[in-house]
C-alpha positions as CSV (number, residue, x, y, z in Angstrom):
1,M,19.0,4.9,11.3
2,V,21.4,3.6,14.5
3,A,18.8,3.3,17.1
4,T,15.5,4.5,18.8
5,N,15.1,5.2,22.5
6,I,11.3,4.1,22.9
7,A,11.1,3.1,26.9
8,S,7.8,3.2,27.0
9,D,4.5,3.1,24.6
10,H,0.4,3.0,25.1
11,F,-1.8,2.8,21.9
12,I,-4.3,5.2,22.9
13,M,-7.7,5.3,20.8
14,R,-10.0,8.3,20.9
15,K,-13.3,7.2,18.9
16,A,-15.7,4.9,18.8
17,I,-17.4,3.1,15.7
18,V,-18.7,0.4,16.0
19,M,-18.1,-2.6,12.4
20,T,-19.5,-5.4,12.2
21,S,-17.5,-8.6,10.6
22,S,-18.8,-12.6,9.7
23,R,-14.5,-13.0,8.9
24,N,-12.8,-14.6,11.9
25,P,-10.2,-15.3,13.2
26,S,-9.1,-12.3,10.9
27,F,-10.1,-8.9,11.7
28,Q,-9.4,-7.6,9.0
29,E,-13.3,-6.0,8.6
30,A,-14.0,-5.1,12.0
31,L,-11.0,-4.4,13.7
32,P,-11.5,-4.3,17.7
33,Q,-9.4,-0.9,18.4
34,L,-11.9,1.1,16.2
35,S,-15.2,0.9,19.7
36,G,-13.1,3.2,21.3
37,A,-11.2,1.2,23.9
38,P,-7.7,1.1,24.8
39,F,-5.2,-0.9,23.2
40,L,-1.7,-1.3,24.3
41,T,1.8,-1.3,22.1
42,D,4.9,-2.5,23.0
43,G,7.9,-0.2,24.1
44,G,10.4,-0.5,20.5
45,F,10.9,-3.8,20.2
46,E,14.7,-3.1,17.6
47,T,15.7,-0.7,21.3
48,S,14.9,-3.2,23.5
49,L,16.6,-5.9,22.0
50,I,20.1,-4.1,21.7
51,F,20.0,-2.0,24.8
52,H,18.7,-4.3,26.7
53,Q,19.0,-7.8,25.8
54,N,22.5,-7.6,24.1
55,V,20.9,-9.0,20.5
56,E,23.5,-7.6,17.7
57,L,20.5,-6.1,14.4
58,P,22.4,-5.5,11.1
59,L,20.7,-2.7,9.5
60,F,18.3,-2.1,12.6
61,A,16.5,-4.8,11.0
62,A,15.4,-7.1,13.3
63,F,13.3,-9.7,10.6
64,V,17.1,-11.8,10.7
65,L,15.7,-13.1,14.0
66,L,13.0,-15.5,12.3
67,D,15.3,-17.5,10.1
68,S,16.8,-19.7,13.3
69,P,14.8,-20.7,16.7
70,D,17.0,-19.0,18.7
71,G,15.6,-15.1,17.1
72,R,11.9,-16.5,17.5
73,K,12.2,-17.7,20.8
74,A,14.0,-13.8,21.3
75,I,11.3,-12.1,19.6
76,A,8.6,-14.7,21.8
77,D,10.4,-14.3,24.8
78,Y,10.1,-10.2,24.6
79,Y,6.0,-9.7,23.7
80,G,5.1,-12.2,26.0
81,P,5.7,-10.1,29.2
82,Y,3.5,-7.0,27.2
83,L,0.8,-9.6,26.5
84,E,0.2,-10.0,29.7
85,I,0.7,-6.7,31.0
86,A,-2.1,-6.5,29.2
87,A,-4.3,-9.7,29.6
88,A,-4.0,-8.6,33.0
89,S,-5.1,-5.0,32.4
90,G,-8.3,-6.0,30.9
91,V,-7.1,-4.2,27.6
92,G,-6.3,-5.3,23.9
93,F,-2.9,-5.0,22.5
94,I,-1.4,-4.3,18.9
95,L,1.0,-7.2,18.3
96,E,3.3,-5.7,15.4
97,T,5.5,-7.8,13.1
98,P,9.2,-7.3,13.7
99,T,9.4,-6.1,10.0
100,W,10.0,-2.7,10.3
101,R,13.0,-3.1,8.4
102,A,11.4,-6.0,5.8
103,S,11.2,-4.4,2.9
104,R,13.0,-5.4,-0.7
105,D,15.9,-2.5,-0.9
106,W,16.6,-3.1,3.3
107,G,16.6,-6.9,2.3
108,K,19.2,-7.2,-0.2
109,Q,21.2,-4.7,1.8
110,L,21.5,-7.8,3.9
111,G,20.9,-10.3,1.2
112,Y,18.1,-11.6,0.8
113,A,16.5,-11.7,-2.4
114,A,13.3,-10.5,-3.1
115,H,11.4,-14.4,-3.2
116,D,13.3,-14.3,0.9
117,V,12.2,-11.1,1.9
118,D,8.6,-12.2,0.8
119,R,8.5,-15.2,2.3
120,I,9.9,-13.2,5.9
121,N,7.3,-10.7,6.1
122,R,4.7,-14.3,5.5
123,D,6.3,-16.0,8.7
124,A,5.9,-12.9,11.0
125,V,2.1,-12.7,10.8
126,A,2.1,-16.7,10.6
127,F,4.7,-16.5,13.7
128,M,3.1,-13.2,15.5
129,R,-0.7,-14.9,15.0
130,S,1.1,-17.9,17.0
131,L,1.9,-15.9,19.8
132,K,-1.8,-14.9,19.5
133,A,-3.4,-18.4,20.0
134,E,-1.4,-18.7,23.3
135,F,-3.1,-15.5,24.1
136,A,-7.1,-16.5,23.6
137,G,-9.5,-15.0,25.3
138,K,-7.7,-13.4,27.8
139,G,-8.6,-10.1,25.4
140,P,-8.6,-8.9,22.0
141,V,-5.0,-9.2,20.4
142,V,-4.4,-7.1,17.0
143,V,-1.9,-8.8,14.5
144,S,-0.6,-5.5,12.7
145,G,1.8,-6.4,9.1
146,N,4.9,-3.4,10.4
147,I,6.2,-1.9,7.9
148,G,8.9,0.8,8.4
149,P,10.1,3.5,5.3
150,R,12.2,2.8,2.4
151,G,15.5,4.9,3.3
152,D,16.2,6.5,6.9
153,G,14.1,6.9,9.6
154,Y,14.7,10.0,10.9
155,Q,15.8,12.1,7.5
156,P,14.1,12.0,4.4
157,D,16.7,11.1,2.1
158,T,14.0,9.3,-0.5
159,M,11.3,11.4,-1.3
160,M,9.1,9.6,-3.1
161,T,5.9,11.0,-4.8
162,A,2.9,8.8,-3.7
163,E,2.7,6.1,-7.1
164,A,6.6,5.4,-6.4
165,A,5.8,4.3,-2.9
166,R,2.8,2.4,-3.8
167,A,5.0,0.5,-6.6
168,Y,7.7,0.4,-4.1
169,H,5.7,-1.0,-0.9
170,T,3.1,-3.0,-2.9
171,H,5.3,-6.1,-2.1
172,Q,5.4,-6.1,1.4
173,V,1.6,-5.0,2.1
174,A,0.3,-7.5,-0.6
175,A,2.7,-10.1,2.1
176,F,0.6,-9.5,5.2
177,A,-2.6,-9.0,3.3
178,K,-2.3,-12.7,1.9
179,A,-0.7,-14.6,5.5
180,G,-3.8,-13.1,6.9
181,A,-2.8,-10.1,9.0
182,D,-5.7,-8.5,10.6
183,M,-4.1,-4.6,9.2
184,V,-0.8,-3.2,8.3
185,H,0.9,0.0,10.1
186,A,3.4,2.7,8.3
187,M,6.0,3.3,10.9
188,T,8.0,6.5,11.6
189,M,6.9,8.4,8.6
190,T,9.4,11.3,6.7
191,H,7.3,12.5,5.1
192,V,4.2,12.5,2.8
193,G,4.5,10.7,-0.6
194,E,5.9,7.3,1.3
195,A,3.0,7.1,3.4
196,A,0.1,7.8,1.0
197,G,1.8,5.5,-1.0
198,I,1.4,2.6,1.8
199,A,-2.1,3.7,2.4
200,L,-2.7,3.6,-1.8
201,A,-0.8,0.3,-1.7
202,A,-2.6,-0.7,1.5
203,Q,-5.9,0.0,-0.3
204,A,-5.5,-1.8,-3.3
205,E,-5.3,-4.9,-1.7
206,G,-8.3,-4.5,1.0
207,V,-6.3,-4.2,4.5
208,P,-7.3,-1.6,6.9
209,V,-3.8,1.0,7.3
210,A,-2.9,2.7,9.9
211,L,0.1,5.3,9.4
212,S,2.0,7.4,12.2
213,F,4.5,10.3,11.5
214,T,7.8,10.9,13.1
215,V,8.7,14.8,14.3
216,E,11.3,16.4,15.0
217,T,11.6,18.6,18.2
218,D,9.7,21.4,16.1
219,G,6.5,19.6,16.3
220,R,7.3,18.8,12.9
221,L,8.3,16.0,10.0
222,P,11.7,15.5,8.8
223,S,10.6,17.0,5.8
224,G,9.7,20.3,7.8
225,Q,6.3,20.0,7.2
226,P,4.2,20.2,10.3
227,F,2.4,17.5,11.3
228,G,-1.3,18.3,11.1
229,E,-0.9,20.1,8.2
230,A,0.9,16.0,6.4
231,I,-2.8,14.2,7.8
232,E,-4.3,16.4,6.0
233,E,-2.5,16.4,2.5
234,T,-2.1,12.6,3.2
235,D,-6.4,12.9,3.7
236,A,-7.0,14.6,0.7
237,L,-4.4,12.0,-1.7
238,T,-6.0,8.7,-0.3
239,G,-9.3,9.8,0.4
240,E,-9.3,9.3,3.9
241,G,-7.8,5.5,2.9
242,P,-6.5,4.7,6.6
243,V,-8.5,3.4,9.5
244,Y,-5.8,6.3,11.6
245,Y,-3.2,7.7,11.8
246,G,-0.3,8.2,14.5
247,L,3.4,9.8,16.0
248,N,5.1,7.8,17.0
249,C,9.7,8.6,18.2
250,A,9.5,11.9,19.5
251,H,9.7,13.1,22.8
252,P,5.5,14.3,24.4
253,D,7.4,17.9,24.3
254,H,8.5,17.8,20.3
255,F,4.8,17.7,19.6
256,R,1.8,19.1,22.8
257,E,1.8,22.1,21.4
258,Q,0.4,21.7,18.0
259,M,-1.7,19.1,19.5
260,A,-3.2,21.5,22.0
261,G,-3.6,24.1,19.0
262,G,-6.8,22.1,17.6
263,G,-7.9,21.5,14.1
264,A,-9.8,18.9,12.7
265,W,-7.3,16.6,11.9
266,R,-6.3,16.1,15.1
267,E,-9.4,13.5,15.2
268,R,-7.6,11.2,13.1
269,V,-4.8,11.0,15.6
270,W,-5.7,7.6,17.6
271,V,-2.4,5.9,19.2
272,L,0.6,7.7,19.9
273,R,4.3,6.1,20.7
274,A,6.5,8.7,22.1
275,N,10.0,8.9,23.3
276,A,11.3,9.2,27.0
277,S,13.7,10.8,25.8
278,R,13.9,14.2,24.5
279,L,16.4,14.5,22.6
280,S,16.6,15.0,18.8
281,H,17.0,12.7,15.8
282,A,20.3,13.8,15.4
283,E,21.5,13.4,19.2
284,L,20.0,10.2,18.9
285,D,21.8,8.7,16.2
286,A,25.3,9.6,17.7
287,A,24.2,8.4,21.3
288,E,25.8,5.0,22.1
289,D,23.9,4.4,25.0
290,L,20.7,4.8,25.4
291,D,18.7,7.6,27.2
292,D,15.2,5.7,27.7
293,G,14.2,9.2,30.1
294,N,12.4,9.2,33.5
295,P,9.3,6.6,33.1
296,H,7.0,7.7,35.5
297,E,6.8,12.1,33.6
298,L,6.2,9.7,30.4
299,A,3.2,8.3,32.0
300,Q,2.1,11.1,33.3
301,D,2.8,13.1,29.5
302,Y,0.2,10.0,28.3
303,A,-2.3,11.2,30.5
304,A,-2.5,14.4,30.1
305,L,-2.3,13.9,25.8
306,R,-5.2,11.7,25.9
């Protein structure tokens, strides 16, 4: 994937589930967003750095920034305003690690050995926890270990069974769990097999997992499967393992009708990270400039969807 165009994202929780835990400071046994209160997310990390900050990210990989002081500053400078907005608004925040590309296949392409990729994932959690500590007392901040697809985020070029995906993604999930991430979140999933495998890996490691699919302009996954059907199949394969599902990197127009159609699967959708652009994934891949859409219109779309 060359670039995304997420211009403004919001995390929306819909149900009220109360859980208790004595563990501190990790939320692994009691994610605060499960209370039903609204949480915010950032607005598209890689896209913002590339198009707004002119930061070079080889292969769209932001994890390389963790290996330099300037890179870490860029990460902190990006997340700081979001954390301040959440604090000022009295809502929680989901702090995603910059590790969407930090799996072994992508790491190898960038010259990172397997042990270096594991180190990066652990370092990412530690760095996010340090950012979280700076906002202690200002509202709940959840450190989420972010996982991307093994292949392209817009095309299912690497179709996997659940077991194959579990074997591939376990290293990243385990690194996040051992480093103290509150949860893991797989984003831009293109097909059920990979999403289910990540959920199974998280279950084995004892860490909460959320799964976000992406859809084309027709509301179907890049694999061709309807969004709701993908949720139902993933739940069946994992024993309803994910704590919730989400949708990212698509304009509300692309999935509005499916969400309005109802179905029990809709109650599993808790997070929306929508594009402001109406362009298709193919058009976004070919675009040289950022199409940031209409932020005011996007805000209205979010309100209506909620």
